[in-house]
C-alpha positions, 0 to 999 in steps of 0.5 A: 500500500505504501509503495502504491501510494508513493508511486501514485503521488510521484506520477501525479506530481510528474504530470503536474510538473509537465502539464501532461498525462502521467504516461508522458515523459517527465520534464522540468516544472515551472520556476514557481515550483522547484522540481527537486530530484534528490540523491542521498546516501543512507544505510537503509530505506528511509520510511518517509511519511507520504501524503494521503491520496486526498493530499495528492489530489489537493496537490494536483489542484494547488497550482499558482497562476503560472501553472506550477506547484504552490510556492510554499513547497518543493517537490522532492524526488529522493533517490538513495542506495538501498544497500548499506554501501553507498556505491554500486547498490541499486537506488530506491526512493520516492517523492515527497514535499519539502517545505520551501525556504521562507520568501527572502530577497534573492539579491546578494549583498556582496558581489562575490568574486569569481575565478575561471577554472577552465576557459575554452571559448566564448560563453556564447558557444560553450556550456558554463558550469559554475561552482558556488560554495556555502559555509566557507569563511574568508580564511577557508576560501583557499581550501575551497578553491583547491577543492573545486579544482580537485572535483573538476579534475575528477569530473573530467575523467568521466564521460562525456566530459573527458571527450568534450572538455573543450565544450565547457567553461568552468567558473568558481564563485567565492561565496563567503559565510559568517559561519563555517559548515552547514546546518544540521551537520554533523548532527541535528539541531546545529544551525549555522549562518551561511550565505546559501542556507545549505543543510542536511536532514532536509524533510527529515532525511539525514543525507538530503542536502538542500540549498536555497535555490534562489540564493544559489542562482544569485551567487552563480549570477556573479560568474560571466554565465552559467548553464549548470550550477554545483553548490558545494557544502563545507562538509565531510558528510555524505549527501546531496540533492538536485534541482533540475528546474534550476539546473542546480545540484548540491554535494558535500565538498569534502566527501569524494563519494558525494560527487556521484550525486552531482554526476547522476544529477547531470543525467537528469538536469542536463540529459533529461534521463529517467531513473532506471531503478524500480521499487522491487515491489511487483508493480507493473507499468501499464501506460503508453510509451515514455519520452525519455531515451533510456526507458521503454515499454518495448521488449528487445524484439519489438525495439529491433522491429520498430528500429526506435529507442536504443535499437542501435545499441542492442547487443553492444557490450560496454565495460562495466555496464555490460551488454545492451538489451531490454532489462525489465524494471525501470522508472520506479516500476518492476515490470512493464517498462525496461532499461538498456542495461543491467546496471548504469549510473541512472540505476546505481551510483559509482557506475558509468552511463550506459550507451543510450544515456551517454549518447543522449548527453553528447547530443545535448552538448551539441544541441547547446553548442556548434562545432564551428566557433568562427570563420574568416568570412561570414556564413551565408555571405558573398565571397569574391573568388581568390579569397581563402575561407578559414574556420575555427573548430571546437575539437573534442579531446579524444577524436577529431571532427570530420570536415568536407567541402562541397561545390554546389552540393558535389564533394570536392576531393581532398578538401577536408581541411579547416580552410579552403582557397576559392581560387580552386573554383576557377571554373565556377559560375557566379552564384556557386554555393561553397559548403563546409560540412562538419561531422562528429564521428564519435562511436559513442553515438550509434543512432545515425538519425541523431548524428545527422540531426545534431552532430552534423553542421553545414555552412555555406558561402556564395562565390562570385567571380573576380569581375565582381570585386567592386561589389562592395556591399556584396549584394550581387550588383555593382551600382550606385550603392557600391559607389557610395561606399567607395566615395566614403573611403576616398583617400584611405589606404588599403588597410583602412579602406578594405575592399574599397581599394578595388584597383589594388593600388593601395589607395582609394582614388580615381583608379578605383572608380574606373575599375568599378565602372568597368564592372558596372551591372549584375555580377551574374552577367 
């Protein structure tokens, strides 16, 4: 009865968070109701008091004007090891409501300084991770800085970070607190005055390490940009939590095992992955197909026939997680729904992502970035033949991106570099399309439809003949508009005037007007 009520409440809450039926894929809730996904290390299954069925129904009606959960409580998903060991044991848990922090101003009184731990490029084309600490006094900031560096060094030893390190920027915000440590640590009843209000025993669960999300976000805002926030507690006690709706998770800084909490949470908040564990209580899922890529109602045979979900991974063996198939028991149900492997990080801590989950994480990286950082000529622009078009790529760490240039859709043999000299297009008519196709060939993505959609990018330029070198505004015509550009640059040297030095004599003057008049008209003539 307890597990049935817990599961019913969980599915109702998931439906509320997504405004969809309970058979749909869970997604992030609105900001007004923090959708909190929790990982905690406990030594036995915690018996959490669950709301009654009436309470669950009331919860479904208790929405604010924006359609989210009532701001007075946070929806918590508690995922914790069921065995005495924290690592490599199957996770268990269930939903509960946690009283939200009292409404307080979210603006910080101090503009906390930030330091960049790793910079690989502009935040406009990177995923920015920001560490924010809590319970660190000014004299402890040196220890905090070393801790952040150590934890990042550990994180980038794992996939997908080890392969895509160059796609991430990492920052540290030095948040100082009046007191050292966090609430309820090492035992209940201990309260500390800290900047982010982190503390254990959240909702009466010893290893549930909560934070005030608004304060954590305000602290992260001190960094140049952020996409994911890691809130670090000044503690040696094992614990953590995750807030997918805020792209935020917590972990205990000086307990190395707690980093597993953050890694698992990345799977939820960044990869939109489902939990792959069940309650082992005999319950059967009878709903329709779910949206998450790493769980399915299909058997292996059905998946092979339909060629969907993780069909491309069936039969593939990977270290630690084993052979991919369709293993019954996932998404909190023991029967009727399946996972790709016997074990993985989304089922128990201390294991890697299985193939479909890692594939999804890589797809998410590509969805938020592009493989080409910059080009010497603007994309989709008109380029005069003889120009060299160069590009700067964001290369993965362990493999190389594929590059291939095309002329009017036809592959150019041997043109596989990051740049292309358009002199090689001597016979091309005006308006010829030059294309660069960049592909990520990683073997960690086996779904070729996903590769085509997200791991392949096409960039184009329109090539015009040298006769159109006077088309200064690159609109395909040499006319009065170009003459106006030339006259505005009259008397300038070639460096200052750029393309206005049509004759190439180093100075904008009468020779350039003569050269322009000789090209007057359409570039396509």
